[in-house]
C-alpha positions in Angstrom: -1.5 21.5 -6.2 1.4 20.5 -8.3 5.0 20.1 -6.9 8.4 21.8 -8.7 11.5 20.7 -8.8 14.5 22.9 -10.5 17.5 21.1 -12.3 20.4 22.4 -14.3 21.8 20.5 -17.6 25.0 18.4 -16.8 27.8 18.5 -19.5 30.6 16.5 -17.7 29.8 13.1 -17.2 31.4 10.0 -15.9 32.4 8.7 -12.6 34.7 10.7 -11.8 32.3 14.4 -12.2 29.8 12.0 -10.7 32.0 11.7 -7.9 33.0 15.1 -7.9 28.7 16.3 -8.3 27.9 14.9 -5.5 30.7 16.2 -3.1 29.7 19.6 -4.0 26.2 18.9 -2.9 24.6 18.1 -6.1 22.7 15.0 -8.0 23.4 13.4 -10.8 20.5 12.3 -13.0 19.1 12.2 -16.1 15.7 13.1 -18.1 14.6 11.3 -21.2 11.2 10.0 -23.1 9.4 12.6 -25.3 10.4 13.7 -28.9 13.5 15.2 -27.3 17.0 13.2 -26.8 18.0 12.4 -23.1 19.3 14.9 -21.5 21.9 14.7 -18.2 21.1 16.6 -15.6 22.0 17.9 -11.7 19.8 18.6 -8.8 20.5 20.2 -5.2 20.7 17.3 -3.1 19.2 18.8 -0.1 15.9 20.4 -2.0 15.5 16.9 -3.8 16.0 14.7 -0.3 13.5 16.5 1.1 11.2 16.2 -1.5 10.7 12.8 -2.1 10.0 12.6 1.8 6.7 13.5 0.4 4.6 10.4 -0.6 3.1 12.5 -3.4 6.3 12.9 -4.8 6.7 9.5 -6.1 3.2 9.7 -7.7 2.3 12.7 -9.3 3.3 15.0 -12.2 6.0 16.8 -11.5 6.7 20.4 -12.8 10.4 20.6 -13.6 12.4 24.1 -14.5 15.6 23.0 -16.5 17.4 26.2 -16.8 14.4 28.3 -17.2 12.4 25.9 -19.4 9.6 24.0 -17.5 8.7 20.4 -19.0 6.3 17.6 -17.2 7.9 14.6 -15.6 7.7 11.7 -13.8 9.7 9.9 -11.1 11.1 6.8 -12.8 14.0 5.7 -10.5 16.3 6.4 -7.7 19.5 5.2 -6.6 20.3 5.5 -2.8 23.4 4.7 -1.2 24.0 1.5 0.6 24.4 3.2 4.5 24.1 6.6 3.9 21.6 9.2 4.0 22.6 9.9 -0.1 20.7 10.1 -3.2 23.4 9.2 -5.5 21.3 9.0 -8.9 17.7 10.0 -10.4 16.0 9.2 -13.3 12.8 11.4 -14.9 10.8 11.0 -17.5 8.9 13.1 -19.8 5.3 13.1 -20.0 3.1 13.5 -23.1 -0.4 14.7 -21.9 -2.2 13.1 -25.0 -0.7 9.6 -24.1 -1.2 6.9 -21.4 1.3 6.4 -18.1 1.8 3.4 -16.0 2.5 4.1 -12.8 2.5 2.6 -9.2 0.3 4.6 -7.1 -0.1 3.8 -3.1 -2.8 2.7 -1.4 -4.5 4.0 1.6 -6.6 1.9 3.8 -9.4 3.5 6.0 -11.8 2.0 8.2 -10.1 -0.9 9.3 -11.4 -0.2 12.9 -15.0 -0.5 12.2 -14.5 -3.3 9.5 -16.8 -6.2 11.5 -13.5 -8.2 11.3 -11.2 -6.5 13.4 -14.2 -4.9 15.8 -16.2 -8.2 16.1 -14.0 -10.8 15.8 -10.8 -9.1 16.7 -8.4 -9.6 13.8 -6.0 -8.1 12.2 -6.3 -6.1 8.4 -3.0 -8.2 6.5 -2.5 -5.4 3.7 -1.3 -7.3 0.7 -0.3 -4.8 -1.5 0.7 -1.4 -0.7 1.0 0.1 -4.0 -0.9 -0.1 -7.4 0.4 -0.5 -11.0 -2.4 1.7 -13.0 -2.5 2.9 -16.6 -4.2 6.6 -16.9 -3.9 9.7 -19.1 -1.6 11.9 -16.7 -4.0 14.4 -16.2 -6.1 11.5 -14.4 -3.0 10.6 -12.5 -3.9 9.8 -8.4 -2.0 10.3 -6.0 -3.0 7.4 -4.3 -6.1 5.2 -4.3 -8.5 4.6 -1.0 -9.3 1.2 -0.2 -12.3 1.0 2.2 -12.6 -1.7 4.3 -16.0 -0.8 6.3 -17.6 -4.1 5.2 -14.4 -6.7 5.4 -15.5 -9.5 7.5 -12.9 -12.2 9.3 -11.8 -14.4 6.5 -12.5 -12.4 4.1 -10.6 -11.0 1.1 -11.1 -7.6 -0.6 -10.1 -7.9 -4.5 -8.7 -5.8 -7.4 -12.1 -6.0 -8.7 -13.4 -4.3 -5.3 -11.8 -1.7 -5.5 -13.2 2.1 -6.5 -11.3 3.9 -8.9 -11.0 7.5 -9.9 -12.0 8.4 -13.4 -10.2 7.8 -15.8 -7.8 5.3 -14.1 -7.4 1.7 -15.2 -6.0 -1.5 -13.7 -3.6 -3.9 -16.3 -3.4 -6.5 -14.3 -7.7 -6.7 -14.2 -7.1 -6.5 -17.7 -4.7 -9.4 -18.1 -7.7 -11.6 -15.8 -5.2 -10.8 -12.7 -7.5 -10.3 -9.4 -5.6 -10.3 -7.4 -6.1 -9.9 -3.4 -5.3 -6.0 -1.9 -6.3 -6.7 2.0 -7.9 -9.6 3.9 -8.4 -10.1 8.0 -6.4 -12.7 9.7 -7.6 -13.6 13.6 -4.5 -14.0 15.8 -3.7 -17.2 17.0 -4.2 -15.9 20.6 -7.5 -14.6 20.0 -8.2 -18.2 18.2 -7.4 -20.2 20.7 -9.9 -18.3 23.4 -12.2 -18.7 21.1 -11.9 -22.2 21.2 -11.4 -23.3 24.3 -14.6 -21.1 25.4 -16.3 -23.2 22.7 -14.6 -26.6 24.8 -15.9 -25.2 27.9 -19.1 -24.3 27.0 -19.4 -27.9 25.7 -19.0 -29.0 29.2 -21.3 -27.4 30.4 -24.7 -29.6 30.7 -28.0 -27.5 28.8 -31.2 -27.4 30.9 -32.7 -30.6 30.0 -29.3 -32.3 31.0 -29.2 -31.2 34.3 -32.8 -31.7 35.0 -31.9 -35.7 33.8 -29.4 -35.3 36.0 -31.6 -34.3 39.0 -33.9 -37.0 38.4 -31.8 -39.8 38.3 -30.3 -38.4 40.9 -33.3 -38.6 43.1 -33.9 -42.2 41.6 -30.6 -43.4 43.2 -32.0 -42.1 46.6 -35.4 -43.7 46.3 -33.9 -46.8 45.3 -31.4 -46.8 48.3 -34.2 -46.2 50.9 -36.3 -49.0 49.9 -33.5 -51.5 50.1 
């Protein structure tokens, strides 16, 4: 299901105009790219703010209705107020369905609870990356990429080359020879300390052979005492 947004063309520009626009519950923005010139726009703040809470809004082809005409766009930049829950400015890019786009998509990690490094070794999954820059045609853009941790053992690392990508999706970093780490399983210090202590304690316990040898030596000492 495609996410739809509504916008209107904006004629007045400048800091003063933008300030008045925000005061009336609107967000100034711009749409650029494609064969058309950049266009200043305005959007309803409340509707936009709620859409920004959706993960898919940040990594999907959006359908923008601009003064009655629809365009396919991507969210490219957001400026938020330093401490208020307010969107100050937003940028969109027009999409050409025949040209590849570069986009950051979120990573969804699954099966961490059954990964050997977690289930058997008490480890914790460390997410080295939480999003990934991909390249693809607009129709192939995924909302997210799944990272399966089923076989990840303690001390091992999952890299970009280990990911299963949707059809038509490429990772530019791999093309550059950058096989970056995605996730790893680390053992907490407390768990590592407990294991080390257990190993030391086990080393202090004599084996069966050692026990027998100890008993034999003790018996020899008693026999020697009796002879005296």
